[in-house]
N, C-alpha and C positions, 0 to 999 in steps of 0.2 A: 548528564541522564541520555540514556538516547532512546529513539523513539520512531515507532513504523507508522510515515506518513506521506501524504501522496505532492506528488513535486510536477508541477505543473509542467507539462514542453505544449506544442501542435502550436496555434497560429490563432489571432483572432475570429472566432464564430466559429473553430474548431479545437477544441479541448482535448487534449489527452493526457492524460496523467501517468506518472509513473508509483507504482507504491517499494518509497525506500524506507533504510534503516538509516538515521543521522542524527546526530547528537544537537541536539532539546536545540541551543543557545544558535546553531547552525540557522541561516536562511532559510527560505523555503525552499532558492534551485540553489542549495550551498553544494559543498561536498559531499559524500555520498559517503559510505561505512560501502552497503551492498546495494546492488536492488532485485527485487525480491518478488517482481510482476512488472503489472500493468494496467491500468483500468482506459478505457475507450468508449464513456456516455455518446461516443454515434451513430457506433456499431448494433447494426439490425440484429443480429443473430445474437441473441442473450447468452451463448457459450462461449462466444469468442470476446464479449466485453470483458467481463471480468478476466484474467488471464496472474495465479499465484502462486508460486515454486512454495509448497506446502510446507516441506520439511524443513527452510531455510526457514522459516517465521517461526515454524513451535521452535528451534534451536534459537534465536534471538529470543524469542517471550520468556524460553527456560533461561538464558542471561539477563535476566532483568528487562528487555526492554518493552515499552511501553504502547498500546496500539495508539495513535488518537480513536476519537469517537466516530469519525468516518469511516478509520481502515476496520476499528472492528467488527462497525455493523458488516462490513462484507466480507471480515471473514463468519462473521455467524452466517451470512446468504449461502457463502461456501462453504460453508459447511467445515471447515475447520476448527472453530472453536465453538461451543456449546455457549450458548444463548442462554438468558435469566428468562 
């Protein structure tokens, strides 16, 4: 099963996350199928905090990929998918 989830980067006390499409059995920082954006919680400017490739995310969701809860909330906040 393919999932869209966060991959932790950065260093201690300065987290940085990549939004990645990966096989669900891979470890968190394991092999990636495709990078579809990033999330930088330290960034002061909210417009630069979350950067996503909407067309690629919609492609993977159409192929049957499932977003994790955290990524699904990010997609709703960015307006890529409709929320409940």
